TORKOL-4160 file (C-alpha; in steps of 0.2 Angstrom, whole numbers, padded with zeros to 4 digits, m for minus):
305
<pt num="1" X="m0039" Y="0086" Z="0040"/>
<pt num="2" X="m0040" Y="0069" Z="0050"/>
<pt num="3" X="m0033" Y="0053" Z="0042"/>
<pt num="4" X="m0050" Y="0046" Z="0037"/>
<pt num="5" X="m0055" Y="0061" Z="0028"/>
<pt num="6" X="m0038" Y="0063" Z="0019"/>
<pt num="7" X="m0039" Y="0044" Z="0013"/>
<pt num="8" X="m0057" Y="0047" Z="0006"/>
<pt num="9" X="m0052" Y="0063" Z="m0003"/>
<pt num="10" X="m0037" Y="0055" Z="m0011"/>
<pt num="11" X="m0047" Y="0039" Z="m0015"/>
<pt num="12" X="m0060" Y="0050" Z="m0024"/>
<pt num="13" X="m0047" Y="0058" Z="m0034"/>
<pt num="14" X="m0039" Y="0042" Z="m0039"/>
<pt num="15" X="m0056" Y="0035" Z="m0044"/>
<pt num="16" X="m0058" Y="0049" Z="m0056"/>
<pt num="17" X="m0041" Y="0047" Z="m0064"/>
<pt num="18" X="m0044" Y="0028" Z="m0066"/>
<pt num="19" X="m0062" Y="0031" Z="m0073"/>
<pt num="20" X="m0055" Y="0043" Z="m0087"/>
<pt num="21" X="m0041" Y="0030" Z="m0091"/>
<pt num="22" X="m0054" Y="0016" Z="m0092"/>
<pt num="23" X="m0065" Y="0025" Z="m0104"/>
<pt num="24" X="m0050" Y="0029" Z="m0115"/>
<pt num="25" X="m0044" Y="0011" Z="m0114"/>
<pt num="26" X="m0061" Y="0005" Z="m0119"/>
<pt num="27" X="m0062" Y="0017" Z="m0134"/>
<pt num="28" X="m0045" Y="0013" Z="m0140"/>
<pt num="29" X="m0048" Y="m0006" Z="m0138"/>
<pt num="30" X="m0064" Y="m0004" Z="m0148"/>
<pt num="31" X="m0055" Y="0004" Z="m0163"/>
<pt num="32" X="m0039" Y="m0006" Z="m0162"/>
<pt num="33" X="m0045" Y="m0024" Z="m0161"/>
<pt num="34" X="m0036" Y="m0029" Z="m0178"/>
<pt num="35" X="m0019" Y="m0023" Z="m0172"/>
<pt num="36" X="m0020" Y="m0028" Z="m0154"/>
<pt num="37" X="m0008" Y="m0022" Z="m0141"/>
<pt num="38" X="0006" Y="m0019" Z="m0153"/>
<pt num="39" X="m0004" Y="m0006" Z="m0162"/>
<pt num="40" X="m0010" Y="0002" Z="m0146"/>
<pt num="41" X="0008" Y="0005" Z="m0141"/>
<pt num="42" X="0010" Y="0017" Z="m0156"/>
<pt num="43" X="m0005" Y="0027" Z="m0150"/>
<pt num="44" X="m0002" Y="0043" Z="m0140"/>
<pt num="45" X="m0019" Y="0041" Z="m0132"/>
<pt num="46" X="m0015" Y="0024" Z="m0125"/>
<pt num="47" X="0001" Y="0031" Z="m0117"/>
<pt num="48" X="m0010" Y="0045" Z="m0110"/>
<pt num="49" X="m0021" Y="0032" Z="m0102"/>
<pt num="50" X="m0006" Y="0024" Z="m0095"/>
<pt num="51" X="m0001" Y="0041" Z="m0087"/>
<pt num="52" X="m0019" Y="0043" Z="m0080"/>
<pt num="53" X="m0017" Y="0025" Z="m0073"/>
<pt num="54" X="m0001" Y="0030" Z="m0065"/>
<pt num="55" X="m0008" Y="0046" Z="m0058"/>
<pt num="56" X="m0023" Y="0036" Z="m0051"/>
<pt num="57" X="m0010" Y="0023" Z="m0043"/>
<pt num="58" X="0000" Y="0037" Z="m0035"/>
<pt num="59" X="m0016" Y="0045" Z="m0027"/>
<pt num="60" X="m0021" Y="0027" Z="m0022"/>
<pt num="61" X="m0004" Y="0024" Z="m0014"/>
<pt num="62" X="m0006" Y="0041" Z="m0004"/>
<pt num="63" X="m0024" Y="0036" Z="0001"/>
<pt num="64" X="m0017" Y="0019" Z="0008"/>
<pt num="65" X="m0005" Y="0029" Z="0018"/>
<pt num="66" X="m0019" Y="0037" Z="0028"/>
<pt num="67" X="m0033" Y="0023" Z="0028"/>
<pt num="68" X="m0034" Y="0004" Z="0029"/>
<pt num="69" X="m0037" Y="m0007" Z="0014"/>
<pt num="70" X="m0055" Y="m0011" Z="0020"/>
<pt num="71" X="m0059" Y="0008" Z="0019"/>
<pt num="72" X="m0049" Y="0013" Z="0003"/>
<pt num="73" X="m0052" Y="m0001" Z="m0008"/>
<pt num="74" X="m0072" Y="m0001" Z="m0008"/>
<pt num="75" X="m0070" Y="0018" Z="m0014"/>
<pt num="76" X="m0063" Y="0011" Z="m0030"/>
<pt num="77" X="m0081" Y="0007" Z="m0035"/>
<pt num="78" X="m0083" Y="0026" Z="m0038"/>
<pt num="79" X="m0072" Y="0023" Z="m0054"/>
<pt num="80" X="m0087" Y="0015" Z="m0062"/>
<pt num="81" X="m0098" Y="0029" Z="m0055"/>
<pt num="82" X="m0087" Y="0042" Z="m0063"/>
<pt num="83" X="m0085" Y="0032" Z="m0079"/>
<pt num="84" X="m0104" Y="0031" Z="m0083"/>
<pt num="85" X="m0107" Y="0050" Z="m0086"/>
<pt num="86" X="m0090" Y="0052" Z="m0094"/>
<pt num="87" X="m0092" Y="0037" Z="m0106"/>
<pt num="88" X="m0110" Y="0043" Z="m0110"/>
<pt num="89" X="m0104" Y="0060" Z="m0114"/>
<pt num="90" X="m0090" Y="0054" Z="m0126"/>
<pt num="91" X="m0102" Y="0042" Z="m0134"/>
<pt num="92" X="m0114" Y="0057" Z="m0138"/>
<pt num="93" X="m0129" Y="0050" Z="m0128"/>
<pt num="94" X="m0138" Y="0054" Z="m0112"/>
<pt num="95" X="m0136" Y="0044" Z="m0095"/>
<pt num="96" X="m0150" Y="0031" Z="m0094"/>
<pt num="97" X="m0162" Y="0030" Z="m0079"/>
<pt num="98" X="m0155" Y="0013" Z="m0075"/>
<pt num="99" X="m0138" Y="0021" Z="m0074"/>
<pt num="100" X="m0143" Y="0034" Z="m0062"/>
<pt num="101" X="m0151" Y="0020" Z="m0051"/>
<pt num="102" X="m0135" Y="0011" Z="m0051"/>
<pt num="103" X="m0125" Y="0027" Z="m0046"/>
<pt num="104" X="m0137" Y="0031" Z="m0032"/>
<pt num="105" X="m0136" Y="0013" Z="m0025"/>
<pt num="106" X="m0117" Y="0012" Z="m0027"/>
<pt num="107" X="m0115" Y="0029" Z="m0017"/>
<pt num="108" X="m0127" Y="0024" Z="m0004"/>
<pt num="109" X="m0118" Y="0007" Z="m0001"/>
<pt num="110" X="m0101" Y="0015" Z="0000"/>
<pt num="111" X="m0109" Y="0028" Z="0012"/>
<pt num="112" X="m0114" Y="0014" Z="0023"/>
<pt num="113" X="m0097" Y="0006" Z="0022"/>
<pt num="114" X="m0087" Y="0021" Z="0027"/>
<pt num="115" X="m0091" Y="0022" Z="0046"/>
<pt num="116" X="m0089" Y="0003" Z="0048"/>
<pt num="117" X="m0072" Y="0002" Z="0039"/>
<pt num="118" X="m0064" Y="0019" Z="0044"/>
<pt num="119" X="m0050" Y="0018" Z="0056"/>
<pt num="120" X="m0033" Y="0024" Z="0061"/>
<pt num="121" X="m0019" Y="0026" Z="0049"/>
<pt num="122" X="m0012" Y="0008" Z="0045"/>
<pt num="123" X="0003" Y="0002" Z="0054"/>
<pt num="124" X="0003" Y="m0017" Z="0051"/>
<pt num="125" X="0013" Y="m0024" Z="0036"/>
<pt num="126" X="0015" Y="m0041" Z="0027"/>
<pt num="127" X="0030" Y="m0050" Z="0031"/>
<pt num="128" X="0041" Y="m0057" Z="0017"/>
<pt num="129" X="0034" Y="m0075" Z="0018"/>
<pt num="130" X="0016" Y="m0068" Z="0019"/>
<pt num="131" X="0019" Y="m0056" Z="0004"/>
<pt num="132" X="0026" Y="m0071" Z="m0006"/>
<pt num="133" X="0012" Y="m0082" Z="m0001"/>
<pt num="134" X="m0001" Y="m0069" Z="m0006"/>
<pt num="135" X="0008" Y="m0067" Z="m0023"/>
<pt num="136" X="0009" Y="m0085" Z="m0026"/>
<pt num="137" X="m0010" Y="m0088" Z="m0022"/>
<pt num="138" X="m0015" Y="m0073" Z="m0033"/>
<pt num="139" X="m0004" Y="m0079" Z="m0048"/>
<pt num="140" X="m0012" Y="m0096" Z="m0047"/>
<pt num="141" X="m0030" Y="m0088" Z="m0046"/>
<pt num="142" X="m0026" Y="m0076" Z="m0061"/>
<pt num="143" X="m0019" Y="m0091" Z="m0071"/>
<pt num="144" X="m0035" Y="m0101" Z="m0068"/>
<pt num="145" X="m0046" Y="m0086" Z="m0073"/>
<pt num="146" X="m0038" Y="m0082" Z="m0089"/>
<pt num="147" X="m0038" Y="m0100" Z="m0095"/>
<pt num="148" X="m0056" Y="m0104" Z="m0091"/>
<pt num="149" X="m0072" Y="m0101" Z="m0101"/>
<pt num="150" X="m0076" Y="m0097" Z="m0119"/>
<pt num="151" X="m0083" Y="m0082" Z="m0129"/>
<pt num="152" X="m0078" Y="m0064" Z="m0131"/>
<pt num="153" X="m0089" Y="m0058" Z="m0117"/>
<pt num="154" X="m0083" Y="m0072" Z="m0105"/>
<pt num="155" X="m0065" Y="m0067" Z="m0110"/>
<pt num="156" X="m0068" Y="m0049" Z="m0105"/>
<pt num="157" X="m0076" Y="m0054" Z="m0088"/>
<pt num="158" X="m0062" Y="m0067" Z="m0084"/>
<pt num="159" X="m0048" Y="m0055" Z="m0088"/>
<pt num="160" X="m0057" Y="m0041" Z="m0079"/>
<pt num="161" X="m0058" Y="m0052" Z="m0063"/>
<pt num="162" X="m0040" Y="m0057" Z="m0065"/>
<pt num="163" X="m0036" Y="m0038" Z="m0066"/>
<pt num="164" X="m0046" Y="m0034" Z="m0051"/>
<pt num="165" X="m0037" Y="m0048" Z="m0041"/>
<pt num="166" X="m0020" Y="m0041" Z="m0047"/>
<pt num="167" X="m0025" Y="m0023" Z="m0042"/>
<pt num="168" X="m0031" Y="m0028" Z="m0025"/>
<pt num="169" X="m0015" Y="m0038" Z="m0021"/>
<pt num="170" X="m0004" Y="m0024" Z="m0028"/>
<pt num="171" X="m0013" Y="m0012" Z="m0016"/>
<pt num="172" X="m0010" Y="m0023" Z="m0001"/>
<pt num="173" X="0009" Y="m0024" Z="m0006"/>
<pt num="174" X="0010" Y="m0006" Z="m0009"/>
<pt num="175" X="0003" Y="m0002" Z="0008"/>
<pt num="176" X="0016" Y="m0014" Z="0016"/>
<pt num="177" X="0030" Y="m0004" Z="0006"/>
<pt num="178" X="0024" Y="0013" Z="0011"/>
<pt num="179" X="0021" Y="0009" Z="0029"/>
<pt num="180" X="0038" Y="0000" Z="0030"/>
<pt num="181" X="0047" Y="0015" Z="0022"/>
<pt num="182" X="0038" Y="0028" Z="0034"/>
<pt num="183" X="0043" Y="0018" Z="0049"/>
<pt num="184" X="0056" Y="0025" Z="0061"/>
<pt num="185" X="0069" Y="0012" Z="0056"/>
<pt num="186" X="0068" Y="0016" Z="0037"/>
<pt num="187" X="0086" Y="0012" Z="0034"/>
<pt num="188" X="0085" Y="m0005" Z="0042"/>
<pt num="189" X="0069" Y="m0008" Z="0031"/>
<pt num="190" X="0078" Y="m0003" Z="0015"/>
<pt num="191" X="0093" Y="m0014" Z="0019"/>
<pt num="192" X="0081" Y="m0030" Z="0022"/>
<pt num="193" X="0076" Y="m0041" Z="0008"/>
<pt num="194" X="0058" Y="m0037" Z="0010"/>
<pt num="195" X="0058" Y="m0020" Z="0003"/>
<pt num="196" X="0066" Y="m0024" Z="m0014"/>
<pt num="197" X="0056" Y="m0040" Z="m0016"/>
<pt num="198" X="0039" Y="m0031" Z="m0012"/>
<pt num="199" X="0044" Y="m0017" Z="m0024"/>
<pt num="200" X="0047" Y="m0029" Z="m0038"/>
<pt num="201" X="0031" Y="m0038" Z="m0035"/>
<pt num="202" X="0021" Y="m0022" Z="m0035"/>
<pt num="203" X="0029" Y="m0017" Z="m0052"/>
<pt num="204" X="0025" Y="m0034" Z="m0059"/>
<pt num="205" X="0007" Y="m0035" Z="m0053"/>
<pt num="206" X="0004" Y="m0017" Z="m0058"/>
<pt num="207" X="0010" Y="m0020" Z="m0076"/>
<pt num="208" X="0000" Y="m0037" Z="m0077"/>
<pt num="209" X="m0016" Y="m0028" Z="m0071"/>
<pt num="210" X="m0014" Y="m0014" Z="m0084"/>
<pt num="211" X="m0012" Y="m0027" Z="m0098"/>
<pt num="212" X="m0026" Y="m0038" Z="m0092"/>
<pt num="213" X="m0038" Y="m0023" Z="m0090"/>
<pt num="214" X="m0034" Y="m0018" Z="m0108"/>
<pt num="215" X="m0038" Y="m0035" Z="m0114"/>
<pt num="216" X="m0054" Y="m0035" Z="m0105"/>
<pt num="217" X="m0060" Y="m0019" Z="m0112"/>
<pt num="218" X="m0059" Y="m0026" Z="m0129"/>
<pt num="219" X="m0077" Y="m0034" Z="m0126"/>
<pt num="220" X="m0084" Y="m0017" Z="m0120"/>
<pt num="221" X="m0083" Y="m0006" Z="m0104"/>
<pt num="222" X="m0098" Y="m0010" Z="m0093"/>
<pt num="223" X="m0097" Y="m0028" Z="m0088"/>
<pt num="224" X="m0077" Y="m0029" Z="m0087"/>
<pt num="225" X="m0076" Y="m0013" Z="m0077"/>
<pt num="226" X="m0090" Y="m0018" Z="m0065"/>
<pt num="227" X="m0081" Y="m0035" Z="m0063"/>
<pt num="228" X="m0064" Y="m0027" Z="m0060"/>
<pt num="229" X="m0072" Y="m0015" Z="m0048"/>
<pt num="230" X="m0080" Y="m0029" Z="m0037"/>
<pt num="231" X="m0065" Y="m0040" Z="m0038"/>
<pt num="232" X="m0052" Y="m0027" Z="m0032"/>
<pt num="233" X="m0059" Y="m0023" Z="m0015"/>
<pt num="234" X="m0064" Y="m0041" Z="m0012"/>
<pt num="235" X="m0046" Y="m0047" Z="m0014"/>
<pt num="236" X="m0039" Y="m0032" Z="m0004"/>
<pt num="237" X="m0052" Y="m0035" Z="0010"/>
<pt num="238" X="m0047" Y="m0053" Z="0012"/>
<pt num="239" X="m0029" Y="m0049" Z="0013"/>
<pt num="240" X="m0032" Y="m0034" Z="0026"/>
<pt num="241" X="m0044" Y="m0045" Z="0037"/>
<pt num="242" X="m0033" Y="m0060" Z="0036"/>
<pt num="243" X="m0015" Y="m0053" Z="0038"/>
<pt num="244" X="m0015" Y="m0035" Z="0043"/>
<pt num="245" X="m0027" Y="m0036" Z="0058"/>
<pt num="246" X="m0040" Y="m0024" Z="0050"/>
<pt num="247" X="m0058" Y="m0027" Z="0056"/>
<pt num="248" X="m0075" Y="m0020" Z="0055"/>
<pt num="249" X="m0081" Y="m0008" Z="0068"/>
<pt num="250" X="m0098" Y="m0008" Z="0078"/>
<pt num="251" X="m0099" Y="m0027" Z="0082"/>
<pt num="252" X="m0114" Y="m0036" Z="0075"/>
<pt num="253" X="m0123" Y="m0020" Z="0070"/>
<pt num="254" X="m0108" Y="m0014" Z="0061"/>
<pt num="255" X="m0106" Y="m0031" Z="0052"/>
<pt num="256" X="m0124" Y="m0030" Z="0047"/>
<pt num="257" X="m0122" Y="m0012" Z="0040"/>
<pt num="258" X="m0106" Y="m0017" Z="0031"/>
<pt num="259" X="m0115" Y="m0032" Z="0023"/>
<pt num="260" X="m0130" Y="m0021" Z="0018"/>
<pt num="261" X="m0119" Y="m0008" Z="0011"/>
<pt num="262" X="m0109" Y="m0020" Z="0001"/>
<pt num="263" X="m0125" Y="m0028" Z="m0006"/>
<pt num="264" X="m0132" Y="m0011" Z="m0011"/>
<pt num="265" X="m0115" Y="m0006" Z="m0019"/>
<pt num="266" X="m0114" Y="m0023" Z="m0028"/>
<pt num="267" X="m0132" Y="m0021" Z="m0034"/>
<pt num="268" X="m0128" Y="m0003" Z="m0041"/>
<pt num="269" X="m0112" Y="m0010" Z="m0050"/>
<pt num="270" X="m0123" Y="m0024" Z="m0058"/>
<pt num="271" X="m0136" Y="m0011" Z="m0064"/>
<pt num="272" X="m0122" Y="0000" Z="m0071"/>
<pt num="273" X="m0115" Y="m0015" Z="m0080"/>
<pt num="274" X="m0131" Y="m0020" Z="m0088"/>
<pt num="275" X="m0135" Y="m0002" Z="m0093"/>
<pt num="276" X="m0117" Y="0000" Z="m0100"/>
<pt num="277" X="m0119" Y="m0016" Z="m0110"/>
<pt num="278" X="m0136" Y="m0011" Z="m0117"/>
<pt num="279" X="m0129" Y="0006" Z="m0123"/>
<pt num="280" X="m0114" Y="m0001" Z="m0131"/>
<pt num="281" X="m0122" Y="m0005" Z="m0148"/>
<pt num="282" X="m0129" Y="0013" Z="m0149"/>
<pt num="283" X="m0121" Y="0025" Z="m0162"/>
<pt num="284" X="m0117" Y="0043" Z="m0157"/>
<pt num="285" X="m0131" Y="0056" Z="m0158"/>
<pt num="286" X="m0122" Y="0065" Z="m0172"/>
<pt num="287" X="m0120" Y="0049" Z="m0182"/>
<pt num="288" X="m0133" Y="0042" Z="m0195"/>
<pt num="289" X="m0141" Y="0026" Z="m0190"/>
<pt num="290" X="m0132" Y="0010" Z="m0195"/>
<pt num="291" X="m0140" Y="0001" Z="m0210"/>
<pt num="292" X="m0140" Y="m0016" Z="m0203"/>
<pt num="293" X="m0151" Y="m0023" Z="m0216"/>
<pt num="294" X="m0139" Y="m0020" Z="m0230"/>
<pt num="295" X="m0122" Y="m0019" Z="m0222"/>
<pt num="296" X="m0122" Y="m0029" Z="m0206"/>
<pt num="297" X="m0104" Y="m0033" Z="m0206"/>
<pt num="298" X="m0099" Y="m0015" Z="m0204"/>
<pt num="299" X="m0110" Y="m0011" Z="m0189"/>
<pt num="300" X="m0095" Y="m0013" Z="m0177"/>
<pt num="301" X="m0086" Y="0001" Z="m0186"/>
<pt num="302" X="m0099" Y="0014" Z="m0180"/>
<pt num="303" X="m0092" Y="0013" Z="m0162"/>
<pt num="304" X="m0085" Y="0030" Z="m0159"/>
<pt num="305" X="m0066" Y="0032" Z="m0157"/>
């Protein structure tokens, strides 16, 4: 199997793991708003979601070893595609027509991006000053995102955007670490300051991204997951194109195809976000309809756990 195909297969498996974790996190957040994160830390299901995130991360790291950031990161949009039927099934409802439209557009857009972004296995890495600069800019942007805006929905979207940026940066740093360790002069790389510093940054960004996503899912699954899904490849693509020498193939025609594919995928994600937001208030098929006229305060308790 060639490197591009291997990268795609591993990225798909990673997306499924991330999607399962996202659905689990959202459902736990829906049932644990009163206790917050400390209460979730006592739930075995939450640690199961953490394990799924770790599995997704390992598969993602393996994919980055075979393909460039501009190829692997957009495939993360399939996390949302996989989360839609899974979330609908667990909520006891059917997948809506608008959701299928979003899935088709997202898949078509990603299909258009693959031939333009596919390339050889990565070999360029971030230098230590570049890694520190990227981390500093990302931290400033994350701080700005989580401090701006008002309202529960705005809170979820801002924290999801911050989580997406965090994940994109962590992926870029991870690729630097894996390529450096796979190089012929591995011993020299380990002995340098770059490897331990980059490893520390990866761990810090990974934990921060997990906590930010958990906070974002407190406002629902659709809009936060869609925002995270879009912010992640944008952040990674900026780093890849700016520092790692990655580029789009095919000249002007390839760039046009990439832009069209990105627009189609973005539109699909938006449709999925809107559909997921519409379906959030619905009770499971097995549950009796909520009596909003007599007990409006208890409506939130009908969300399935």
